[in-house]
C-alpha positions as CSV (number, residue, x, y, z in Angstrom):
1,X,-2.5,10.5,-3.8
2,X,1.2,9.8,-3.5
3,X,0.6,6.8,-1.3
4,X,-1.8,5.3,-3.8
5,X,0.8,5.7,-6.6
6,X,3.5,4.2,-4.4
7,X,1.3,1.2,-3.6
8,X,0.6,0.7,-7.3
9,X,4.3,1.0,-8.1
10,X,5.3,-1.5,-5.4
11,X,2.7,-3.9,-6.7
12,X,4.0,-3.7,-10.2
13,X,7.6,-4.0,-9.1
14,X,6.8,-7.0,-7.0
15,X,5.0,-8.6,-9.9
16,X,8.1,-8.3,-12.1
17,X,10.5,-9.9,-9.6
18,X,11.4,-13.6,-10.3
19,X,10.3,-16.4,-8.0
20,X,13.6,-17.7,-6.6
21,X,15.2,-18.7,-3.3
22,X,17.7,-16.8,-1.3
23,X,18.3,-13.0,-1.5
24,X,15.8,-12.5,-4.3
25,X,13.1,-14.2,-2.3
26,X,13.9,-12.0,0.7
27,X,13.7,-8.8,-1.5
28,X,10.4,-10.0,-3.1
29,X,8.9,-10.7,0.4
30,X,10.0,-7.3,1.6
31,X,8.4,-5.5,-1.3
32,X,5.2,-7.5,-1.0
33,X,5.1,-6.7,2.8
34,X,5.7,-3.0,2.1
35,X,3.0,-3.1,-0.6
36,X,0.5,-4.5,1.9
37,X,1.5,-2.1,4.7
38,X,1.2,1.0,2.5
39,X,-2.2,-0.3,1.2
40,X,-3.5,-0.7,4.8
41,X,-2.3,2.8,5.6
42,X,-4.1,4.2,2.6
43,X,-7.3,2.3,3.6
44,X,-7.0,3.7,7.2
45,X,-6.5,7.3,6.0
46,X,-9.5,6.9,3.6
47,X,-11.7,5.5,6.3
48,X,-10.7,8.3,8.8
49,X,-11.4,10.9,6.1
50,X,-14.8,9.4,5.3
51,X,-15.6,9.3,9.0
52,X,-14.5,12.9,9.5
53,X,-16.7,14.0,6.5
54,X,-19.7,12.1,7.9
55,X,-19.4,13.5,11.4
56,X,-18.4,17.2,10.6
57,X,-21.2,19.7,10.7
58,X,-22.5,21.1,7.4
59,X,-21.8,24.7,6.6
């Protein structure tokens, strides 16, 4: 749950950053890349959990 909230927060933070050149652009690109990376991690964890639920024996 924490990773999902972090991804949303990074997306909202990246949306508020101005579009400029230089250091601000580097910070914006870093936040966007981090947002994408955390999103992919959340997707991988969700897929692994769904696979585990599908393959585990029923009680």
